[in-house]
C-alpha positions, -999 to +999 in steps of 0.1 A: +522-805-695+493-798-719+479-770-696+514-756-693+518-755-731+485-738-735+495-709-713+532-710-723+529-684-751+510-660-728+537-663-701+565-657-726+548-626-740+543-612-705+577-622-693+594-589-701+568-568-683+572-562-645+542-572-624+525-544-605+543-540-572+574-560-583+606-545-596+612-576-617+590-607-625+594-634-652+580-669-653+582-695-681+577-733-682+607-756-683+613-794-684+606-808-649+636-832-652+672-821-645+694-804-620+684-771-604+696-743-582+669-722-566+673-693-541+642-680-524+641-653-497+619-626-483+626-601-512+635-621-542+634-654-561+659-668-585+649-703-596+660-721-628+638-751-622+611-750-595+579-770-593+547-749-591+538-768-559+570-756-543+567-721-556+532-718-541+543-734-508+569-707-504+547-679-516+518-688-492+541-700-464+527-735-462+546-769-464+546-783-499+528-815-489+498-793-479+495-778-514+469-800-530+455-801-565+459-815-601+490-831-614+501-799-632+512-786-598+543-807-604+551-788-637+583-769-635+590-732-641+619-708-644+611-678-621+627-645-613+611-621-590+624-590-571+606-567-547+604-529-553+627-509-531+608-498-500+580-524-506+599-555-493+571-563-468+546-566-496+567-590-517+549-622-509+513-609-509+521-592-543+537-624-556+506-643-546+483-620-566+507-620-596+509-658-597+472-663-595+467-637-623+495-649-646+487-687-642+449-683-638+449-701-605+421-705-580+436-708-545+416-717-513+427-725-477+410-756-462+419-785-438+425-823-441+435-852-418+467-868-431+500-885-421+526-862-407+559-860-390+560-842-357+593-824-349+604-819-313+635-808-295+659-836-287+692-817-280+687-780-272+724-773-277+726-780-314+707-751-330+719-715-325+697-685-332+707-660-359+695-628-375+694-610-408+678-617-442+662-651-446+673-674-475+672-711-484+691-727-512+703-761-522+699-792-543+692-829-539+709-842-507+720-808-494+706-774-483+720-741-469+696-722-446+702-687-434+680-670-407+650-692-412+620-696-389+609-730-377+578-729-400+601-723-429+624-751-418+594-775-415+583-764-450+618-772-463+619-807-447+584-815-460+597-815-495+620-844-488+596-864-467+566-858-490+543-852-460+537-823-436+563-817-408+546-802-377+566-780-355+564-788-317+599-776-308+587-744-291+614-725-309+604-690-320+637-676-334+655-678-367+683-703-374+712-709-399+727-742-408+740-765-436+725-800-439+736-830-459+721-864-463+718-892-489+693-880-515+660-900-515+668-918-482+644-907-454+663-925-427+695-906-437+676-873-435+660-882-401+695-891-388+711-858-401+683-837-386+689-854-352+727-852-353+731-818-369+701-799-356+692-818-324+656-823-336+637-856-334+609-867-358+580-891-351+551-902-373+515-893-365+481-883-381+469-848-377+442-824-390+463-798-409+456-766-429+460-771-466+461-750-498+437-762-525+447-751-560+428-754-593+420-734-625 
């Protein structure tokens, strides 16, 4: 947490000022241990305890296991961000720039060969397409998903498996569902995904795109 403490005062002083292109933006370091409730969607973020790794994964639309860098990526932050009216499509690009400026980050896209899970369709009748604003919220052992794409769902699953989840379902729509499993139990999650979503997971090694982060 030393690096976080060093920039903590800067973040707190800047917290009241809205980032350019955002209606609202605040970020400050918090203890990484403890319960949390985070809601992230296409136009806003409300997170009382989110790891920097997860925040960058959402902002750059990559699975969290593909966000690589120093140990401080697992420092936690309290974050609030909201898009300006009429500028919703620019929310994530603007958030990317704001985070790199406020946290003094260097972000680069690259590739690595690593263990992955490959997700394929097992029961086509389980998932039903939906439409509307996209959002994902939840806590350990449960998640609520609204109108999420398959890449977003893979990103979500990656957090629990701690390795990339590759989408080979062929699904291109958006989907809504609730999912529950035994927190920390991979087999429980694999079973829940199969039974609730009709999706099967197998292990493999693949060359995948990654996000390299440093200061």
